[in-house]
Structures are given as structure tokens and as C-alpha cells.
VOMI-817314 format. One line per field, with one value per residue (C-alpha): x negated, y, z negated. Coordinates in steps of 0.02 Angstrom, whole numbers, plus 50000, padded with zeros to 5 digits. Layout:
N
u <- X,...
v <- Y,...
w <- Z,...
***
This chain:
457
u <- 52312,52352,52521,52648,52708,52697,52824,52951,52943,53051,53213,53377,53522,53649,53813,53948,54056,53961,54079,54014,54165,54338,54406,54339,54319,54238,54111,54070,54050,53930,53823,53820,53761,53619,53565,53624,53623,53789,53756,53738,53863,53930,53982,54002,54175,54199,54108,54049,54110,54201,54257,54434,54386,54262,54268,54322,54434,54507,54521,54416,54263,54121,54038,53860,53746,53855,53899,53770,53661,53761,53931,54056,54160,54272,54234,54064,54080,53959,53828,53906,54084,54216,54315,54428,54404,54226,54256,54103,54101,54174,54287,54300,54142,54129,54105,54259,54192,54296,54206,54053,54140,54063,54160,54086,53916,53836,53659,53549,53365,53249,53368,53306,53218,53158,53269,53210,53257,53158,53007,53006,53012,52861,52770,52789,52730,52575,52535,52546,52433,52572,52568,52601,52627,52454,52365,52485,52452,52265,52280,52350,52211,52081,52160,52135,52301,52236,52121,52191,52210,52332,52309,52469,52530,52668,52728,52717,52704,52763,52703,52526,52448,52330,52469,52589,52465,52402,52579,52606,52449,52493,52670,52606,52480,52609,52722,52581,52510,52683,52705,52537,52570,52737,52667,52504,52542,52378,52405,52270,52384,52531,52430,52372,52547,52624,52477,52524,52709,52679,52569,52701,52840,52783,52826,52936,52985,52947,52902,52896,53073,53120,53188,53010,53039,53191,53087,52939,53053,53130,52963,52885,53046,53075,52909,52910,53089,53053,52888,52974,53113,52985,52884,53034,53013,52832,52809,52671,52787,52856,53044,53006,52897,53034,53157,53033,53022,53211,53221,53090,53189,53342,53243,53129,53204,53393,53391,53298,53386,53567,53587,53582,53445,53510,53356,53357,53444,53287,53265,53438,53412,53245,53330,53463,53329,53254,53422,53474,53320,53312,53497,53465,53315,53416,53574,53661,53830,53865,53698,53724,53898,53833,53698,53824,53941,53797,53744,53920,53930,53760,53767,53892,53819,53646,53668,53778,53895,53985,54140,54135,54202,54169,54157,54009,54053,54004,53859,53769,53633,53708,53729,53886,53781,53775,53659,53530,53544,53524,53383,53485,53491,53505,53606,53712,53702,53728,53590,53544,53496,53505,53315,53285,53241,53166,53000,53040,53040,52932,53063,53191,53082,53080,53269,53306,53187,53260,53440,53403,53310,53467,53577,53458,53465,53654,53655,53554,53686,53830,53882,53883,53847,53776,53929,54042,53895,53823,53852,53775,53616,53582,53603,53485,53354,53362,53361,53214,53120,53145,53082,52927,52888,52898,52832,52983,53136,53253,53328,53392,53279,53203,53029,53007,52856,52884,52785,52630,52670,52727,52769,52794,52980,53067,53064,53207,53336,53277,53278,53458,53536,53436,53380,53533,53668,53594,53613,53495,53384,53256,53175,53156,53082,52957,52909,52877,52776,52672,52649,52706,52620,52468,52430,52556,52490,52560,52599,52661,52756,52913,52884,52774,52734,52889,52796,52747,52915,53041,52959,53088,53081
v <- 46536,46402,46323,46347,46171,46092,46212,46165,45980,45978,45902,45933,45812,45787,45878,45904,46053,46206,46278,46398,46364,46290,46416,46578,46516,46355,46452,46566,46417,46330,46484,46520,46343,46374,46528,46671,46836,46915,47058,46951,46973,46797,46808,46991,46996,47179,47211,47047,46949,46825,46947,47005,47183,47146,47178,47002,46943,47109,47291,47379,47427,47375,47210,47200,47227,47364,47405,47391,47543,47702,47628,47634,47483,47381,47231,47253,47373,47382,47517,47687,47622,47607,47452,47363,47196,47186,47216,47263,47438,47433,47284,47186,47190,47296,47238,47128,47015,46971,46911,46868,46744,46766,46796,46721,46798,46848,46837,46990,46967,47002,46986,46866,46941,47087,47185,47282,47445,47402,47343,47496,47605,47514,47521,47709,47728,47622,47717,47880,47814,47832,47742,47612,47538,47571,47491,47344,47310,47322,47195,47065,47100,47075,46914,46731,46741,46858,46735,46568,46434,46288,46149,46060,45887,45775,45736,45824,45732,45877,45814,45805,45974,45973,45940,46059,46201,46176,46194,46346,46431,46400,46465,46619,46651,46630,46759,46880,46872,46896,47053,47125,47084,47177,47325,47346,47267,47170,47012,46919,46910,46859,46719,46652,46656,46557,46436,46393,46383,46272,46155,46136,46108,45927,45902,45749,45767,45766,45603,45629,45564,45684,45857,45918,45897,46011,46142,46128,46142,46297,46377,46357,46366,46539,46590,46489,46547,46735,46709,46616,46746,46886,46792,46748,46923,46889,46865,46739,46613,46498,46458,46272,46302,46405,46263,46139,46244,46253,46065,46038,46143,46035,45873,45905,46048,46029,45860,45939,46106,46061,45955,46063,46023,45982,46049,46224,46358,46437,46283,46296,46482,46447,46321,46451,46580,46464,46411,46589,46637,46471,46485,46653,46588,46436,46537,46411,46472,46314,46325,46509,46476,46336,46450,46587,46465,46399,46577,46621,46465,46483,46670,46670,46507,46585,46772,46814,46960,46986,47017,46833,46788,46630,46509,46494,46405,46222,46183,46025,45980,46073,45912,45976,46068,46256,46301,46173,46213,46399,46360,46420,46609,46702,46842,46838,47006,47075,47014,46858,46715,46527,46524,46684,46585,46437,46527,46709,46784,46672,46570,46709,46811,46669,46649,46835,46858,46711,46765,46941,46875,46780,46932,47036,46913,46914,47104,47108,46997,47110,47004,47100,46981,47122,47228,47104,47060,47234,47230,47058,47089,47265,47207,47061,47174,47305,47180,47081,47240,47305,47142,47138,47322,47303,47126,47089,46985,47112,46989,46869,46722,46642,46675,46863,46880,46884,46793,46883,46828,46963,46945,47058,47023,47181,47291,47209,47229,47404,47458,47401,47459,47620,47678,47620,47632,47772,47681,47725,47580,47669,47517,47428,47586,47600,47417,47431,47592,47551,47364,47275,47387,47401,47222,47092,46962,46996,46814,46675,46541,46620,46786,46875,47048,47138,47300,47309,47262,47342,47483,47599,47787
w <- 48686,48559,48584,48443,48481,48306,48232,48364,48333,48177,48237,48147,48122,48259,48279,48152,48108,48047,47917,47788,47681,47696,47575,47505,47326,47384,47486,47341,47224,47342,47360,47174,47144,47265,47170,47281,47187,47145,47265,47422,47561,47539,47357,47313,47236,47278,47441,47514,47661,47549,47414,47385,47429,47567,47751,47797,47658,47609,47659,47529,47630,47741,47705,47642,47789,47857,48034,48170,48201,48218,48180,48039,48007,47895,48001,48081,48227,48371,48374,48394,48373,48240,48205,48083,48164,48225,48410,48511,48583,48755,48725,48886,48987,49142,49320,49328,49192,49040,48885,48987,49102,49275,49432,49590,49621,49785,49723,49735,49769,49685,49540,49408,49258,49365,49484,49635,49551,49394,49493,49604,49448,49376,49544,49550,49371,49400,49560,49462,49325,49196,49030,48968,49141,49213,49065,49064,49248,49217,49076,49195,49320,49184,49118,49166,49258,49393,49481,49424,49557,49548,49422,49469,49425,49488,49312,49144,48979,48875,48707,48775,48735,48883,49008,48924,48911,49088,49157,49046,49108,49291,49265,49174,49313,49450,49367,49324,49500,49575,49471,49520,49704,49700,49605,49702,49871,49859,49964,49867,49716,49825,49906,49739,49667,49810,49806,49627,49668,49819,49718,49582,49710,49711,49527,49504,49322,49136,49051,48863,48844,48705,48673,48692,48880,48868,48778,48897,49048,48970,48929,49100,49201,49127,49208,49369,49405,49399,49491,49633,49639,49660,49791,49900,49971,50022,50209,50178,50092,50225,50220,50209,50056,49974,50005,49931,49772,49760,49780,49645,49521,49553,49544,49396,49294,49304,49214,49067,49062,49095,48938,48783,48659,48486,48402,48329,48430,48502,48611,48689,48719,48802,48916,48958,48996,49126,49196,49233,49334,49425,49470,49552,49650,49704,49744,49633,49568,49468,49379,49343,49273,49162,49092,49055,48968,48861,48817,48762,48655,48572,48538,48392,48328,48314,48281,48132,48100,47936,48041,48092,47921,47822,47968,48084,48248,48259,48373,48426,48300,48152,48053,47968,47839,47872,47730,47782,47967,47931,47806,47656,47671,47506,47587,47745,47832,48006,48121,48022,48137,48121,48106,48005,47850,47941,47962,47923,48096,48206,48298,48287,48405,48532,48519,48530,48676,48772,48741,48803,48955,49004,48979,49084,49229,49221,49218,49379,49457,49404,49255,49090,48947,48842,48808,48717,48603,48576,48388,48370,48468,48408,48229,48258,48336,48199,48056,48125,48169,47992,47921,48031,47999,47811,47797,47688,47729,47650,47528,47661,47619,47465,47534,47544,47660,47847,47979,48041,48219,48339,48524,48675,48682,48622,48775,48872,48735,48690,48871,48891,48730,48709,48881,48977,48844,48737,48571,48430,48378,48268,48190,48356,48431,48287,48300,48487,48474,48320,48331,48489,48616,48502,48457,48517,48641,48813,48848,48737,48831,48906,48818,48944,49012,48949,48912,49095,49168,49049,48952,49030,49049
***
């Protein structure tokens, strides 16, 4: 599959404060100058986020964009909740975790992107011939990934398409084969998966010398990590080979992942996705904690709620110019992302998928990142799903038409918020049933095989 690399190579200026406005009138004036309509949530004098009667500046009603699905709010409540200040339903996270800050973890295995409980559920469904799981398993068996043998290298020049795509295809195959091995018990898939992992355990590092290395390490680390975590339970993988893989991750991936990229936010979130799974495989508490801290920092700087008010948190790479960094939205509503208007839904899917991957790994380890950010992520899912279903950006961007790109990266979030937490996400449900499962590619970099692994009950 053709790499989406060129669209990622647009760097943004380095860090400065990301402030939508230093005062309410100043913010409104800036946005009016840029041509925002008078009904947008940033300059509606009676109901907008900056208006005297709006949810943020005043007390006169819910801000434009409303509460997240199912909620009523004067400050942007989480789905199913009520709020006057925008607190997520549930308040402090469960499991002894406050605001997503992890307590010491005794790592559970397998427990990266896929838990034992989830995998056993899928295994039973495939064995029973149930859909969509049976067809999704068959798709992997019929793909290039099923029989791929190692094409490893000792270095990766990540801005070389051949080297980048080769590492992607091996990582995708290792993960796909690991899934099929677990689900079917066929040792042939297990042997091929560990052959790829063993070959790549000799990787020394990335050599492009740019943030493209950080992105490439995130893309493939978010596949190699879950693959290795699944295969650590395979009797045919020698302890010394497992240790070699753990050492490779520290040697080659940590230097690229542990420094935040200052490109657009999807890159940081992709790095975090990889960090979380690798930390579990490596039993590395410090790496896990760093990933959680990065996730908590990036989340409010990428996914917007009207309840946040007129200031978006500063983040590395923002350049001190919020409108430029957020690609000049025409309306700020619940669920808007930093890249919504960059390319009308393409990179937002990568960012949303990566962020939810990380939260899912944490969940498997007893750390609840989801609950404090329920409003933010459900709003982002429902807004983006609405946009992709209608082909229209819903007034958020100057260009009305959405991207035609669609990826298999909706099941994890829907499984958590709907199947586990019983929240209604009607637009996400419709998108999954009518479009994602029907026509989305099952692999695209770190967005891979979610319909198989997380379709839920």
C-alpha cells in the first residue's frame, strides 16, 4: 500500500505559547478579521464560547457544539453526564488512578494493544464462524502478511520509501501472523512471526536524522510492540531472543520515541502509541510513565472542548500562532482537532487512532486514561464520524469537503465507550457498520486489524 509519507513531511514552527486569545474581545476581533461567521462558537455573542452569554464566558446556555453525545451541559459535559464546568463523567479515574497518573504497574501479559480476555473472545468467535471475526481472520490469511518472511535491516533511513515501506510491511506481517497464531493455534504463523521479530532484533537505529525517524519509529514500533507482546507467550520463542528484542527496542526505538516530535500532533501520538506497547513488552515502568505523561499533555492540546475556554494549552511546535497551528478553523466546536482543518479528516484519523491505542494499552494494565477524557474523545469520534459520513466538515473549516480516506481505526474507541461503558455513539456506529467494515483498508501503518481485534460483542 502506498505510503502517506508526503503529507506528513510538512513541518510546523517550533514551540511558543498556544493562546487562542488573551482576552475575550481580542479573541473575537481576531476571528472576525479572519472571516469567521457570527454564529461560530468562538464569536457568538449570545451562545458562543467567548460570548457574554455562552458556556465559557457566561452562564446563559450551552456553547455551540453542545455537550458530548447524550449529555446536557453549560460547560461541555461528558457523554451521558451533566455539568456546569465540563468535568468528564466519573471524575477521577477508577483503579487507583487520579487524572490518568499511573500508579506502579505489575505488567500483565499479554497486555499491550490486545489483552488475553479480548483475544480469547475473538478466538472463540472465529472458531464458531461468527462475523465479522471469521472474515477478518480470513483476510489476514489471504494477505501478503500471512506468508511474509523477514526482510530485516540493521539500519533504517526513514525518508527512503523503500526502506520505510519494507520495515512497515515486516512489522505489519509480524503483528498479523501473531494474531492468527493466537486465534488459530497454527504454529506456522507463530514461527513466521518470531522469525521476523528475531531478524529485526539486530536493528541498530534510524539514520534519517529528522523527525521522520520519530514518525517511522512510532509507525512500526506500534506494530512490532504488540506483535512481540503476543509472541512472548509462544513456546518456540527462546528467552534469549526475547531479551534481544527488548534490547533492540531500547537501543533503536527509545532514542526516537522518547523525545516528542514538534511536528503536528499526530506524530507525537503515534510515538506514544508505540511507547505504550513497547513498555509493556519490556516491563519498563519508566517508559510506561513517560508515555502516559505525554498522552496527558497532548490530549487537551489536540482535542478541543468548548468547556476548555479561550486558551488552548501550549505545546511544542505550536509556533505561538494558534490559528495557523490549528489550520484556521471557521468554527470551534466539541471534538475539533488540531489537524481537523489541515486536511479535513485524514491526519485526524491517525491521531485519534493512536491516542485510543495508547489508552487501550493503559486500560489493560489497570490504568484508566479513558474516563477523565470521556467527553473529549467521544466528541472527537462523533464529530469526525459525522463529517466522514456526510462528506461535509460541518462548518468547521473553510474547505467543506472531507477527505475520502478512511481507516480501520474506529473499533477500539467504540468498543470501550459503547460496549464497555454503554454510551451511545450513533454516528460512530453508523460509520463502522456502513463504511469502515465495508471498504476501509485493514492496514495502514499503525492502524491495523482493529475490526478483528476489537469489534466487541
